[in-house]
N, C-alpha and C positions, 0 to 999 in steps of 0.2 A: 181476301187481302193478300196482297203480294208485297212483302216487305223488301225483297231483294232487288226490285226493279230500279230503284233509284240509284243504286251503286253500280259502278262499272266493274265488270268482272275482269280481274287481272290473272294472268297465268303465273303460278308460283315458279320462281326461278332459283336455281342454286348458284350461289356465288362461289366460284372456284378459287379465287385469289387467297382467302384465308386458309383454305385447305392445303394449297400448295405451300404456303409459308410454314404451316405446321409440319408438313412432310420434309421440307428442307431443314428445319431445325432438328428433326429426329435423325436425318441422315448425317448432319454435321456432328451431332452428339455421338452417334455410333462410330463415326470415323475417328473422333478424338479419343474415345474410350477403348477402341480395339487395340489389343497388343499383338504385335507381330513377332513371331518366333524367329529369332536370329541365333544361329549357332556360332558362338564365338569360339574360335579354335586357332591353334597354331599348326600350320602344316610343316612337318619336318620330314625331310628325306634323309634317312639314316645311311651312313656309309656301309658298304658291304665288304666282306673279306672272306677269303677261302682259307680256312685253317683246318688242319687235321686234328682229330681228337688225340689227346695225349694217351699213350699206352702205358705210361709210367703210373704205377700205383704208389701212393704215399706210404712211406715207411711208418708203421704204427708200433708203438711200444705199449703193450697192455700191462698195466700195473693194477693188481688186486690187493686191497687191504681188507683182511678178514676181521671178524668181530674181536678176535683175540689180539689183534695188532700185528699179525704176521703179514709180511709183504711178499707177493709173488709177482715176478716179472716174466711175461711170456710163458706162463705155466711152469716156471722154475722158481722154487723158494729161494729167497735171499738168505745167505748164511749169517751175515752180520745183522746187528740191530740199529747201528748208527747211520747217520746221513751219509758219511763217506762210503760205506759199504753199499748202500742203495744206489748212490751215484755211479760207483764203479760197475755195478751190475747193469745199470742202464746203458752205460757207455759200451759195455761188452756186447750187448744185443743189437746195437745200431751198427749196420754195415758201414765200412769205410766209404766215404764219398756220398753218403745218403743226403739227399736234398730235403731240408725242412722236415725232419721226422716229427711225428705227433705223438705225445704221451697221452694215453687214455686211462684215466683213473677210475677204477671200479671199486668203490669203498662200500663196505657193509654199512647198513643203517645204524648198527650198534658199535661201529668202530670208533675209536677215540679220535676226536678232532685233531689233536696234536700229531697223531700218526699220519694223517692225510697232509698236514702242513709239512711234516718231515719229508714226505714223498715229493711235494712241490719244491722244497728247498734242494733236494737231491737232484731233481730234474734241472733246476737252475744251475747247480754246480757242474752238471754233466754237459751243459751247453744246449739243453733242449728247452726251447722257449715256447713252443706251441703245446699247450695243455688243454685237455678236454675232460669233462666229467661225464661218465655214463650213468644214466638213470633208467628206471623202468616205470611203466605206467602204474598208477595206483589201482589196486584191486577193489572192485565195488561189489 
């Protein structure tokens, strides 16, 4: 018995149109979801200048306040204890015509806060407006 004779034998074929449709959908999906890296920036051309470094060193007035409240200006103890005496000592160490002298206050950690304020007021009375505080790194 031969059962397969009555039917005609057809060659199997692959339909390419649905496969192409699926591939096109995948390509469109990838194109829409891809992010392009754009570097947004502002291009600035800075001006140039030829300037020589300043040889002038800023005038520094080193003021030390000890734990006992004694005030020392540029390694010389101040004889008076009041604000006018400290201001006069500061003015005496600043050379004439000095441009923007800087007062550097080195206060002991145990110095009275009022004494440091007195030094700041004396600097203001002496006309020294640039004040800086010196510190040291904590020991570990």
